N, C-alpha and C positions, 0 to 999 in steps of 0.2 A: 380710353382708346389711344392708340399711338399716333404720332405725327405722320402725315402722309408723305413727307419728304425724307426725313431721316429715320422714321419708324421708332422713335424714342417714346416710351410711355412717360407721361408727366401728369401732374395733379390736375384735377378737373376745375379747380378755381383759377387756374392760369389761362389767359386768353391766347397766348402764343407759346410755341415750343421754346424752352430755355436755351436750347443748343443752336437751332438754325433760325429761330424767330418766325417760323412758318405758322400760319393761323389755321390751317386745315388739318382735320383729323380723319382717319379712316378706320374701318373695322379691321381687327386683326385677321390676317389671312391664314387660314388653316388649310394646308394642302390636303386635297382629297385623293387618297390612294385607293384605287378600286381593290376590293378584297380578292385575293387569289383563291381560285378554286383548288382546294387541297384534295388530291386524289388519294384516297385511303385504299390500301391493299388489304383486303380481308385476310385474316389468318386462316390458313387451311385447316379445316376441321379434320382431326385425325380419326381414323377408323376405330370404333370402340373395341373391336376384337383385338386389333394390334396394340392399342393402348393397354388393355387388360393383360395381354401377354407380356408386355414390357414390365408392367408392375409386378407380375408374378415372378419373372426372372430376377428382378431387383431384390424382391423379398427373399427368394431362395438363396441368392448370393450373400445377402446381408446376414441371414440366419446361419449360413455355413461359416462365415467369418466370425460370428459371435461364438459359435460352438468351438471353433478352433482356438480363439483367444482364451476362452474359459478353460479349455483343456491344457493350454500352455501355462496358465496361471496355477492350475492344480499340480502340474508335474514339475514346476520350477523348483530348483533346490533352495533350501533355506539359506538366507544370507549369512555369510561367514564373517567372523570378526575381522576387522581391518588391522587390528594390532596383533599380527602373527607372532611377533617376538615374545608375547606373553604366554604362548601356547606351544609346548614342546610336542612335536609330532603332529597329531591330528588337530586341525583348526576347529575351534569351537563355533557354535552358531551364535549369531548376534541376537541379543535379547532386547536391546533398545535401538531405536532408529538413530541415524547419524546426527540428525538435527538436535534431538534431545541430548545426545552425548556431547555435542559441541557446546550447547547451552550450559550443561553441568560443568564442563571443562573450563569455560570462561568464568563461572562463579568460583570454582576451586582456585583458579589463578588469582582472582581478586582477593580471596581469603588468604592465600599464601603471601601475597604482596602486603596485606595488612599486618601479618605476623612479623614482617621484617621491620617493625618499628624500631627506631633508634633508641638506645638505652637512655640517653639524656631526655628525650621526649617523654618516654614512659615514666621516668623519675619525676619530671615536672608535672605530669598528669596526676601522679600519686600525691605529690606534695600539695598541689592545688586542692585536691579532694580532701585531704586530711585537714587542711587549715580553712576550708570553706565553711565547715560546721564543727567548731571545736566545743560546742555545748555538751555533747555526749561523748566522752573519750572511749566508751566501749564500742562505738560504731565507727571509729576512724578507719579501721582495717576494712570494714564492710563498704564504707563510702569510697575508699581508694580502689578496691577491687571492682566495684560497680562502675566507677569512672573509667577505669582502664578497659573493662569489657565494652562499655558504651563507645569508647573511642575506636576500639578494634572493629566493632560492628559497623560504625560509621565509615571507616576507611575501606571495609570490605563491601560496602553497599548492601548490608543486611539490614532489613527493617527490624523493628523491635519485636521480639518474640513474645506473643501474648498468650499462647497456649501450646499444646503439643505440636511437634513438627508435623507439617503436612506433606504428603507424598507429592512428587512432581506430577504435573498434569501432562498428559500425552497429547 
C-alpha cells in the first residue's frame, strides 16, 4: 500500500516511508468513472427486393465487362517482333516473350564476353593443363582442351553439361 502523504509505494517490511518518513499507509485510490451509455444507431435494414435488384444489376454489368474483355483478347493482333531492322518489309510475329528473349540475350552476352579471353591467359591454362598430368603423353591435348573449355564455361556462367541440352523453360 502507498504512503498516505506522498503516495509512494514501499516495501511492507519498512515501518515508515523512505521518502517522507510518514508512518501511515492508505489504500490506492482508483478513480471510478461511471460508464457512459453508448447509443448505438441500428443499421437500416435494406429492402430485400431493392437489394436483389442491385445484385442483379451488378452481375449483369460484370458479365458484360467479362464478355467484352474476352472479345478484345481474341481480336487482339499478334505481338510483332520488336527488332524491325531484322525484317524487310512485313514485320514478323513474335514467337517468344520479351522476358525470355532478354534472359537469353543476357546469357549470350556472358558467353561472348567469355570468348574474349586473353591469348596469354589461354596459353597459361593450356600450359598448366599439359604439365598437371604428364604421366600419359597421349592425353595432354585432351587435358588442355578440357581445361580451356572448363575455364570458358566458368567465365560464361554455364554449369557443367551432364546430358543433352535442355530447352529453355517458359
